[in-house]
C-alpha positions as CSV (number, residue, x, y, z in Angstrom):
1,X,33.2,-13.5,-19.7
2,X,29.8,-12.2,-20.6
3,X,27.9,-14.4,-18.3
4,X,30.0,-13.2,-15.2
5,X,29.5,-9.7,-16.4
6,X,25.5,-10.5,-16.4
7,X,25.8,-12.1,-13.0
8,X,27.6,-9.3,-11.6
9,X,24.9,-6.9,-12.7
10,X,22.1,-9.0,-11.4
11,X,24.0,-9.1,-7.9
12,X,24.3,-5.3,-8.0
13,X,20.7,-4.9,-8.8
14,X,19.7,-7.2,-6.0
15,X,22.0,-5.3,-3.5
16,X,20.6,-2.0,-4.6
17,X,17.0,-3.3,-4.1
18,X,17.9,-4.7,-0.8
19,X,19.2,-1.3,0.3
20,X,16.3,0.5,-0.8
21,X,13.9,-1.8,0.9
22,X,15.8,-1.7,4.1
23,X,15.8,2.0,4.2
24,X,12.0,2.2,3.3
25,X,11.5,-0.5,6.1
26,X,13.4,1.6,8.6
27,X,11.3,4.7,7.8
28,X,8.0,2.7,8.0
29,X,9.1,1.2,11.4
30,X,10.3,4.6,12.8
31,X,6.9,6.2,11.9
32,X,5.1,3.4,13.8
33,X,7.4,3.8,16.9
34,X,7.2,7.7,16.9
35,X,4.0,8.9,15.6
36,X,1.1,8.2,17.8
37,X,-1.8,6.2,16.1
38,X,-5.0,8.1,15.9
39,X,-8.2,6.6,17.2
40,X,-10.7,8.2,14.8
41,X,-12.0,5.1,13.3
42,X,-13.1,4.5,9.9
43,X,-11.7,2.6,7.3
44,X,-8.8,2.7,4.9
45,X,-8.9,1.3,1.3
46,X,-5.9,0.9,-0.5
47,X,-6.2,0.7,-4.4
48,X,-3.1,1.8,-6.0
49,X,-3.5,0.5,-9.5
50,X,-3.1,2.1,-13.0
51,X,-6.0,3.0,-15.1
52,X,-6.6,-0.5,-16.7
53,X,-6.8,-2.3,-13.3
54,X,-9.1,0.4,-12.0
55,X,-11.4,-0.1,-14.8
56,X,-11.7,-4.1,-14.0
57,X,-12.3,-3.1,-10.4
58,X,-15.1,-0.6,-11.2
59,X,-17.0,-3.4,-13.3
60,X,-16.2,-6.1,-10.4
61,X,-16.6,-4.8,-7.0
62,X,-15.7,-1.1,-6.3
63,X,-19.3,-0.4,-4.9
64,X,-19.2,-3.7,-2.8
65,X,-15.9,-2.9,-1.3
66,X,-17.1,0.8,-0.4
67,X,-20.1,-0.4,1.1
68,X,-18.3,-3.1,3.1
69,X,-15.7,-0.4,4.2
70,X,-18.5,2.0,5.1
71,X,-19.6,-0.4,8.0
72,X,-16.7,0.8,10.1
73,X,-17.4,4.5,9.7
74,X,-16.2,7.1,7.2
75,X,-14.1,5.6,4.3
76,X,-10.9,6.9,2.9
77,X,-9.5,5.5,-0.4
78,X,-5.8,5.9,-1.3
79,X,-5.3,6.0,-5.0
80,X,-2.8,7.1,-7.5
81,X,-2.7,10.8,-7.8
82,X,-3.7,11.1,-11.4
83,X,-7.0,9.0,-10.7
84,X,-7.9,10.5,-7.5
85,X,-10.2,13.2,-8.8
86,X,-11.9,10.5,-11.4
87,X,-12.5,8.1,-8.6
88,X,-13.7,10.8,-6.1
89,X,-16.4,11.8,-8.8
90,X,-18.1,8.3,-8.1
91,X,-19.0,9.5,-4.5
92,X,-18.3,6.0,-3.1
93,X,-15.9,7.2,-0.7
94,X,-15.9,9.9,1.9
95,X,-12.4,10.9,0.9
96,X,-9.9,10.0,-1.8
97,X,-6.3,10.5,-0.8
98,X,-4.0,11.0,-3.9
99,X,-0.7,9.2,-3.8
100,X,2.1,10.2,-6.0
101,X,3.8,6.7,-6.3
102,X,6.9,8.1,-8.2
103,X,7.4,10.6,-5.4
104,X,6.6,8.0,-2.7
105,X,9.4,5.8,-4.2
106,X,12.0,8.4,-4.4
107,X,11.3,11.3,-1.9
108,X,12.0,10.1,1.7
109,X,10.3,13.4,3.3
110,X,7.2,12.7,1.3
111,X,7.1,9.0,2.3
112,X,7.6,10.0,5.9
113,X,4.7,12.7,5.7
114,X,2.2,10.4,3.9
115,X,2.8,7.6,6.3
116,X,2.8,9.8,9.4
117,X,-0.5,11.4,8.2
118,X,-2.3,8.0,7.7
119,X,-0.9,6.8,11.0
120,X,-2.4,10.1,12.8
121,X,-5.7,9.4,11.5
122,X,-5.8,6.0,13.2
123,X,-7.9,3.8,10.5
124,X,-9.2,0.4,11.5
125,X,-9.7,-1.6,9.3
126,X,-7.6,-1.4,6.4
127,X,-8.6,-3.0,3.1
128,X,-5.7,-3.5,0.7
129,X,-7.2,-4.4,-2.9
130,X,-4.3,-4.9,-5.2
131,X,-3.5,-8.6,-6.1
132,X,0.2,-7.7,-7.1
133,X,1.0,-5.7,-4.1
134,X,4.3,-4.1,-3.4
135,X,6.4,-4.4,-0.2
136,X,7.5,-0.6,-0.6
137,X,4.0,0.7,-1.6
138,X,1.0,-0.9,-0.3
139,X,2.6,-3.1,2.4
140,X,4.5,0.0,3.8
141,X,1.1,1.8,4.3
142,X,-0.5,-1.3,6.1
143,X,2.5,-1.6,8.3
144,X,2.3,2.2,9.3
145,X,-1.3,2.2,10.1
146,X,-0.7,-0.7,12.5
147,X,-4.4,-1.8,12.3
148,X,-5.8,-5.1,11.2
149,X,-5.7,-5.3,7.4
150,X,-7.4,-7.5,5.0
151,X,-5.7,-8.2,1.5
152,X,-5.1,-10.9,-1.3
153,X,-2.5,-13.5,-1.1
154,X,-1.7,-12.1,-4.4
155,X,0.9,-13.4,-6.8
156,X,4.1,-11.8,-5.1
157,X,5.3,-10.9,-8.6
158,X,6.4,-7.3,-7.2
159,X,8.3,-8.7,-4.4
160,X,10.8,-11.2,-3.2
161,X,10.2,-14.2,-1.1
162,X,11.7,-12.4,2.0
163,X,9.4,-9.2,1.3
164,X,6.4,-11.4,1.1
165,X,7.0,-13.0,4.4
166,X,7.4,-9.9,6.2
167,X,4.4,-8.4,4.4
168,X,2.3,-11.3,4.9
169,X,2.4,-11.0,8.7
170,X,0.5,-7.8,8.8
171,X,-2.7,-9.1,6.9
172,X,-5.3,-10.9,9.0
173,X,-6.7,-12.6,7.0
174,X,-4.8,-13.2,3.8
175,X,-7.7,-14.0,1.2
176,X,-7.3,-16.3,-1.8
177,X,-9.1,-15.0,-4.9
């Protein structure tokens, strides 16, 4: 009896996740269809990690990524809101765009506005730097931009197989680390 109850809870969670991902996918695709893509150029770097992963990145390549991204023009880094000022103080990126990850995950209006803002700016290329990327976070932004994106194959621990299959299509190339 207890096993059946646990299976029911697991199924319920999977269905809720499927519904949430489907709604977020619909919003992202609607932004792609209705919001014109800008032609401003410049590159977009996504590094939406917590503080610990940021410190690892600082010691292993943030300056190299910034220099590589600068080759395409002005650079914008999307980072967690609580870390944006700290990262901005390094002076490696022309702009650091803060992202409130909790709000992006719950407030559909905020999600729409941020995706539309990024799409209107017209970045090319997009560099996604998080190993354990999320379909509803980094992959949503990559899809909304609609430009070539480079990112790691990653470990797919934050997404299902079908989410990874959809998300992987937007990266050319997927890089093995």
